[in-house]
C-alpha positions as CSV (number, residue, x, y, z in Angstrom):
1,M,27.2,0.0,-22.4
2,D,29.5,2.5,-20.7
3,L,27.3,5.4,-19.5
4,Q,30.4,7.6,-18.9
5,L,29.5,8.2,-15.3
6,A,32.7,7.0,-13.7
7,N,33.9,9.5,-11.1
8,K,31.0,11.8,-11.6
9,V,29.7,13.4,-8.4
10,V,26.0,12.7,-7.8
11,V,23.8,14.1,-5.1
12,V,20.7,12.0,-4.2
13,T,18.0,13.2,-1.9
14,G,15.8,10.8,0.0
15,A,18.5,8.2,-0.6
16,S,18.1,5.7,2.3
17,K,15.2,3.6,1.0
18,G,13.0,2.7,-1.9
19,I,13.7,4.5,-5.2
20,G,16.4,6.7,-3.7
21,L,18.4,3.8,-2.3
22,A,18.1,2.0,-5.7
23,I,19.3,5.1,-7.5
24,T,22.3,5.5,-5.1
25,R,23.4,1.9,-5.7
26,T,22.9,2.1,-9.5
27,F,25.1,5.2,-9.7
28,V,27.8,3.5,-7.6
29,Q,27.6,0.5,-10.0
30,E,28.4,2.9,-12.8
31,G,31.5,4.1,-11.0
32,A,30.1,7.4,-9.7
33,F,30.7,9.0,-6.3
34,V,27.4,9.6,-4.5
35,V,26.6,12.1,-1.7
36,A,23.4,10.7,-0.3
37,G,21.0,12.6,2.1
38,A,18.1,11.4,4.2
39,R,16.8,11.7,7.7
40,T,18.3,8.4,8.7
41,V,21.2,6.9,6.8
42,D,21.8,3.5,8.4
43,A,20.9,1.7,5.1
44,L,23.8,3.6,3.5
45,D,26.5,2.5,6.0
46,G,29.3,0.6,4.4
47,L,28.4,1.4,0.8
48,E,31.6,2.1,-1.2
49,R,31.9,5.5,-3.0
50,V,28.9,6.8,-0.9
51,T,29.1,9.7,1.5
52,S,26.0,9.9,3.6
53,L,24.5,12.8,5.5
54,A,21.7,12.6,8.0
55,V,19.7,15.7,7.2
56,D,16.1,16.9,7.2
57,L,15.7,17.8,3.5
58,V,12.2,19.3,4.1
59,A,13.7,21.9,6.5
60,P,14.6,25.1,4.6
61,E,18.3,24.8,5.2
62,G,18.5,21.0,4.7
63,P,19.1,20.8,0.9
64,A,21.8,23.4,1.0
65,R,23.6,21.5,3.7
66,L,23.7,18.4,1.5
67,I,25.0,20.3,-1.5
68,E,27.7,21.9,0.7
69,R,28.8,18.5,1.9
70,A,29.2,17.4,-1.8
71,L,31.2,20.4,-2.6
72,A,33.4,20.1,0.5
73,E,34.0,16.4,-0.3
74,H,34.5,16.5,-4.0
75,G,34.6,20.1,-5.2
76,R,31.9,19.7,-7.8
77,V,28.3,18.5,-8.4
78,D,27.7,16.8,-11.7
79,V,24.3,15.3,-11.1
80,L,21.5,16.1,-8.7
81,V,18.6,13.6,-8.3
82,N,15.7,15.2,-6.4
83,N,14.0,12.1,-5.0
84,V,12.5,13.3,-1.7
85,G,8.8,12.7,-1.7
86,A,5.9,11.4,0.4
87,V,2.1,11.0,0.1
88,R,-0.6,10.8,2.7
89,L,-3.9,9.6,1.4
90,R,-6.8,12.1,1.8
91,L,-9.8,10.0,2.4
92,H,-12.2,13.0,2.9
93,G,-11.7,14.7,-0.5
94,F,-11.0,18.3,-1.2
95,L,-13.2,19.8,1.4
96,G,-11.7,17.5,4.0
97,T,-8.1,18.5,3.1
98,S,-6.8,21.5,5.0
99,D,-4.4,24.3,4.1
100,D,-1.8,22.7,6.4
101,E,-2.1,19.4,4.6
102,F,-1.5,21.0,1.3
103,A,1.4,23.0,2.7
104,W,3.0,19.8,4.1
105,S,2.8,18.2,0.7
106,M,4.2,21.2,-1.1
107,Q,7.1,21.4,1.4
108,T,7.9,17.7,1.1
109,N,7.4,17.2,-2.6
110,F,8.2,20.5,-4.2
111,F,10.1,22.9,-2.0
112,S,12.7,20.3,-1.0
113,A,13.6,19.8,-4.7
114,L,13.4,23.5,-5.4
115,R,15.9,24.3,-2.6
116,A,18.3,21.5,-3.6
117,T,18.3,22.8,-7.2
118,R,18.8,26.4,-6.1
119,A,21.8,25.2,-4.0
120,A,23.4,23.0,-6.7
121,L,22.9,25.3,-9.8
122,P,25.7,27.8,-9.0
123,A,28.4,25.0,-9.0
124,M,27.0,23.5,-12.1
125,L,26.9,26.8,-13.9
126,K,30.5,27.5,-12.9
127,Q,31.7,24.2,-14.3
128,G,29.5,24.6,-17.4
129,S,27.7,21.3,-17.1
130,G,25.2,19.4,-15.0
131,S,22.2,17.1,-15.0
132,I,19.2,17.4,-12.7
133,V,16.7,14.5,-12.5
134,N,13.5,15.1,-10.7
135,I,11.4,12.2,-9.5
136,V,7.9,13.3,-10.1
137,S,4.8,11.0,-10.4
138,V,2.1,10.1,-12.8
139,N,-0.1,11.9,-10.3
140,A,1.3,15.2,-11.7
141,F,-1.0,14.8,-14.7
142,F,-3.2,11.7,-13.9
143,E,-5.8,12.3,-11.2
144,P,-8.4,9.6,-11.1
145,D,-9.6,10.5,-7.5
146,A,-9.3,12.9,-4.7
147,G,-7.1,10.7,-2.5
148,V,-3.9,12.3,-3.6
149,L,-5.0,15.7,-4.7
150,D,-2.4,17.6,-2.7
151,Y,0.4,15.2,-3.7
152,G,-0.6,15.5,-7.3
153,A,-0.6,19.3,-7.1
154,A,2.9,19.4,-5.6
155,K,4.2,17.0,-8.2
156,A,2.6,19.0,-11.0
157,A,4.5,22.0,-9.7
158,L,7.7,20.0,-9.8
159,L,7.1,18.9,-13.3
160,N,6.4,22.5,-14.4
161,L,9.6,23.6,-12.7
162,T,11.5,20.9,-14.5
163,K,10.5,22.2,-17.9
164,S,11.0,25.9,-16.9
165,L,14.6,25.2,-15.7
166,A,15.4,23.2,-18.8
167,Q,14.4,26.2,-20.9
168,E,16.3,28.7,-18.8
169,F,19.6,26.9,-18.3
170,G,19.9,24.7,-21.4
171,S,22.2,27.1,-23.2
172,Q,24.5,27.0,-20.2
173,G,25.1,23.2,-20.2
174,I,22.5,22.2,-17.7
175,R,20.0,19.5,-18.5
176,V,16.8,19.1,-16.4
177,N,14.5,16.1,-16.8
178,A,11.8,14.3,-14.9
179,I,10.8,10.7,-14.2
180,S,7.1,10.0,-13.5
181,P,6.7,6.6,-11.9
182,G,3.3,5.0,-11.5
183,P,2.8,2.5,-8.6
184,V,6.2,1.3,-7.4
185,S,6.9,-1.5,-4.9
186,T,8.1,0.8,-2.1
187,D,6.8,1.8,1.3
188,L,4.6,4.5,-0.4
189,W,2.5,1.7,-1.7
190,L,3.3,-1.3,0.5
191,G,4.5,0.1,3.8
192,R,2.6,0.3,7.1
193,D,1.2,3.7,6.3
194,G,1.2,3.2,2.5
195,V,-1.6,3.2,0.1
196,A,-2.6,-0.5,0.5
197,Q,-2.6,-0.5,4.3
198,T,-4.4,2.9,4.5
199,V,-7.2,1.8,2.1
200,A,-7.4,-1.6,3.8
201,R,-8.0,-0.1,7.2
202,A,-10.6,2.3,5.8
203,S,-12.5,-0.3,3.7
204,G,-12.2,-3.4,6.0
205,V,-10.3,-5.6,3.5
206,D,-6.9,-7.1,3.6
207,P,-4.0,-5.0,2.1
208,E,-3.5,-7.2,-0.9
209,T,-7.2,-6.9,-1.8
210,A,-7.0,-3.1,-1.2
211,R,-4.0,-2.8,-3.5
212,K,-5.8,-4.7,-6.3
213,N,-8.9,-2.6,-5.8
214,V,-7.0,0.7,-5.9
215,L,-5.2,-0.3,-9.1
216,A,-8.4,-1.5,-10.7
217,S,-10.2,1.8,-9.8
218,I,-7.6,3.8,-11.7
219,G,-7.8,1.8,-14.8
220,G,-5.5,-1.2,-14.1
221,V,-1.9,-1.9,-14.9
222,P,-1.5,-4.0,-18.1
223,T,1.7,-5.6,-16.9
224,G,0.0,-6.8,-13.8
225,R,2.6,-5.7,-11.4
226,L,4.2,-2.7,-9.7
227,S,7.4,-1.2,-11.1
228,S,10.5,-1.9,-9.1
229,P,12.8,0.8,-7.6
230,D,15.7,-0.6,-9.7
231,E,13.7,0.0,-12.9
232,V,13.2,3.6,-12.0
233,A,16.9,3.9,-11.1
234,T,17.9,2.7,-14.6
235,I,16.1,5.6,-16.2
236,A,17.7,8.0,-13.7
237,V,21.3,7.0,-14.6
238,L,20.4,7.1,-18.3
239,L,19.2,10.6,-18.0
240,A,22.3,11.6,-16.1
241,S,24.6,10.1,-18.6
242,P,26.5,12.2,-21.2
243,L,25.1,9.7,-23.8
244,T,21.7,11.5,-23.5
245,A,23.3,14.9,-23.7
246,N,20.6,16.5,-25.8
247,V,17.7,15.2,-23.7
248,T,16.3,18.0,-21.5
249,G,12.9,19.2,-20.5
250,S,11.5,15.6,-20.9
251,N,9.3,13.5,-18.6
252,Y,9.8,9.8,-18.7
253,V,6.8,7.7,-17.5
254,I,7.3,4.2,-16.0
255,D,3.9,2.9,-15.0
256,G,3.4,-0.6,-16.4
257,G,0.9,0.9,-19.0
258,L,-1.3,2.6,-16.4
259,I,-1.6,5.8,-18.5
260,K,-3.6,4.8,-21.6
261,T,-3.4,8.2,-23.5
262,T,-0.5,9.8,-25.3
């Protein structure tokens, strides 16, 4: 199927690993040009049709710098994928989570996307079209424990913003959608400071046992596995495609069946 993304200009934040890198590669496979931002961009070196920019996207000026690079390089922005995100497990619950820790999560998971969107919208409005895809999380609406309470709050804010922007700018040709992954096989779950390793250290078990215990504690994943970054990327390119031109304000969940309610 031709997704009609050839020569479209796509900006991806947090593009150097995990979901962001998979999204970058998938858009390139569809013939798009990608302007990819991350703190380190070594993984992006040599990728055809990719312009990379080493930038701190949590810094207030960082997202605008990335959008400016896209406009300088290509003169337009057709798609923005807000993928920057991170989580730090809070093992001491609400009373053990400080204002600074909440602020860190909001800056990383919400304000980075808000600022990138604010920077990209004027160009999209001028050209009368654009698609924004926000990578949210099932934790925006599924909170089985206190371990990710600040992350969940920040992602809930991003999901709410997604729907608000879809309402405000839909009549001007701008579509805004969200993807809410459950557990994905990235560093967030499997890395040195990811969920499995952090819980393993705290509970005295090996990381694989910790991963299984965490998944069981939140209700289990019927498919028996984590989603892959490529599977999330597939949804991102579909939402960016003109073939889904009347889809906006939606939130697409990919979680292996973790969420049991409708």
